[in-house]
C-alpha positions in Angstrom: 17.4 -11.2 16.1 14.2 -13.2 16.6 16.3 -16.3 17.4 18.3 -14.5 20.0 15.0 -13.1 21.5 13.6 -16.7 21.6 16.8 -17.9 23.4 16.5 -15.0 25.9 12.8 -16.0 26.5 13.9 -19.5 27.5 13.4 -21.4 24.2 16.6 -23.4 23.8 17.4 -25.9 21.0 20.6 -26.6 19.2 19.4 -25.2 15.9 18.1 -22.1 17.5 21.4 -21.5 19.2 23.1 -21.8 15.8 20.6 -19.6 14.1 21.0 -16.8 16.7 24.7 -16.5 15.6 24.0 -16.2 11.9 24.6 -12.8 10.2 21.6 -10.8 8.9 22.7 -11.3 5.3 22.7 -15.1 5.5 20.9 -16.9 2.7 17.1 -16.6 3.2 16.5 -20.3 2.2 19.1 -21.5 4.8 17.5 -19.2 7.4 14.0 -20.6 6.7 15.2 -24.2 6.8 17.0 -23.6 10.1 14.0 -21.8 11.6 11.7 -24.6 10.6 14.2 -27.1 12.2 14.3 -25.0 15.4 10.5 -25.0 15.6 10.4 -28.7 15.1 13.0 -29.2 17.8 10.8 -27.1 20.1 7.6 -29.0 19.3 6.1 -25.9 17.7 4.3 -26.3 14.4 4.5 -23.8 11.6 1.5 -21.5 11.3 -0.7 -21.3 8.3 1.1 -19.3 5.7 -1.7 -16.8 5.2 -2.1 -16.3 9.0 1.7 -15.8 9.3 1.6 -13.1 6.6 -1.2 -11.3 8.4 0.9 -11.5 11.6 3.8 -10.1 9.7 1.7 -7.3 8.3 0.7 -6.3 11.9 4.3 -6.4 12.9 5.3 -4.2 9.9 2.6 -1.7 10.9 3.9 -1.6 14.5 7.5 -1.1 13.2 6.2 1.8 11.0 4.4 3.4 14.0 7.6 3.0 16.1 9.7 4.6 13.4 11.8 1.5 12.8 10.9 1.4 9.1 10.3 4.2 6.7 7.1 4.3 4.6 9.1 3.9 1.4 10.5 0.7 2.7 7.1 -1.0 2.5 7.2 -1.2 -1.2 10.2 -3.5 -1.1 8.1 -6.7 -0.4 4.9 -8.1 -1.7 2.8 -6.8 1.3 0.2 -5.4 -1.1 -0.5 -9.0 -2.0 -1.4 -10.3 1.5 -4.8 -12.0 1.9 -6.5 -9.7 4.4 -9.6 -10.3 6.5 -10.2 -7.2 8.5 -11.1 -3.6 7.5 -7.9 -2.4 9.3 -5.7 -4.8 7.4 -7.4 -3.8 4.1 -7.0 -0.1 4.8 -3.2 -0.5 5.5 -2.6 -2.9 2.5 -4.4 -0.6 0.1 -1.8 2.1 0.9 1.2 -0.1 0.1 2.3 0.4 -3.5 3.8 -2.3 -5.7 6.8 0.0 -6.1 8.1 3.0 -4.3 8.7 5.1 -7.4 5.1 5.5 -8.5 3.1 6.3 -5.3 1.6 9.3 -6.9 0.6 7.4 -10.0 -0.7 4.3 -8.4 -2.4 5.8 -5.3 -3.0 9.4 -6.5 -1.3 10.8 -3.4 1.8 13.0 -3.0 4.5 11.5 -0.7 3.6 13.6 2.4 -0.1 12.8 2.2 0.6 9.1 1.5 3.0 8.8 4.5 0.4 10.5 6.8 -2.4 8.2 5.6 -0.2 5.2 5.9 0.7 6.0 9.5 -3.0 6.5 10.4 -3.8 3.1 8.8 -0.9 1.5 10.7 -2.0 3.0 14.0 -5.6 1.7 13.3 -4.2 -1.8 12.5 -1.9 -2.0 15.5 -4.7 -0.9 17.9 -7.3 -3.3 16.4 -8.2 -6.6 17.9 -5.6 -9.3 17.7 -6.0 -12.0 15.1 -4.6 -14.7 17.3 -1.8 -15.6 19.8 1.5 -13.9 19.3 0.1 -10.9 17.4 
């Protein structure tokens, strides 16, 4: 989806065109290699990995606010392990459990309270000052 959006925005490279046609379930390693190649073809360098994760965290918070992702889906990645720098990032990350089955045990919150607090933290994060271009 991101590759197709980049093409629509005017970024046009051979690898990006190829990547835009790949299925969602393509191999993650192949996707990353193609993405890095497309960036190289465009003259765009890869961001610092920690900064990229922080951008991803903000995007995840925005998707949660927009209803594109359910709170329980946040426990499927290692988001709780992101190196954070702001209070808003920290508040959001502290509410992301390492697994979805033990929210009450690890956070001491019932599902409804946790989802409400997570949404509040996501709103705070998405409305906080940007950490850099593209975020």
